[in-house]
Residue, then its C-alpha position, 0 to 999 in steps of 0.5 A: m500500500g505504501e508504495h502505491i501511495e508513493a507512486d501516486n504522489a510521484e505522479a502528482i509531483i511530476t505533473r507539478i514539475e512539468h508545470k514549473s518547467r513551462k513557467i520557467e521556459s516562459l520566463l527565459k523567453q522574457y529574458k528573466p533568468v533570475e525569476a526562472l531560477k527562483t521558480a525552479l528552486e521553489g518547492s525544491p527538493p520534491k518531498t519524495r524519495d522517487e528518483r524520477c521526481k528528483s531527476a525531473n526537478w534537476i533538469v528544470v533547475h539545470r535549465a534555469l542555472m545555465a541561463i544565468k549569465d551575470v552571477d553578480l546580478m543574480f545575487s543582487s535579486l536572489d533572496p537568501e532563503y534560496y541559498d541553501i537549496l541552490m548550494k545543494y543543486l550546485y553540488r548536484g551539477l558538479s557531480t554530473g562531470d559535464r564541463p559547461t555545467c561544472d564551469q557554471c556551478l563553480r562560478i555560482h558556487e564561488k559567489l554563493t560562498q562569499k555571500a552565504g558563508l561556509g555554513c551554507i556549504l555545511r548545511a548542504l552537505s550534512d542534510t541527508v534527508n532533503t536530497v536533490 
């Protein structure tokens, strides 16, 4: 029974992520990459252990992350409430081994560490419950 509930929940989460993806694409077409990133990070990570959901959400966050051209401008309008979850996704991006993704994640990581401090890194690495 528990697996069935999780599967139903996963389908609902996937549907929400698909809706979020359409909203992000619209924001990116309007040249609003920071708004797209905020939208991508909202409600993240998905409250599930289902890897399909986590992967689908990563794809949406990745799309928004890669659209960021001016990291300083991003931080001038990104609220601190997003810092910890952003750090988690930066580490997910670094784990891909994809060169352009890693380069972008490292650029953002450097500025995020300057803004949020080492505590942000520690929280991201030590939280094993809310994984991305």
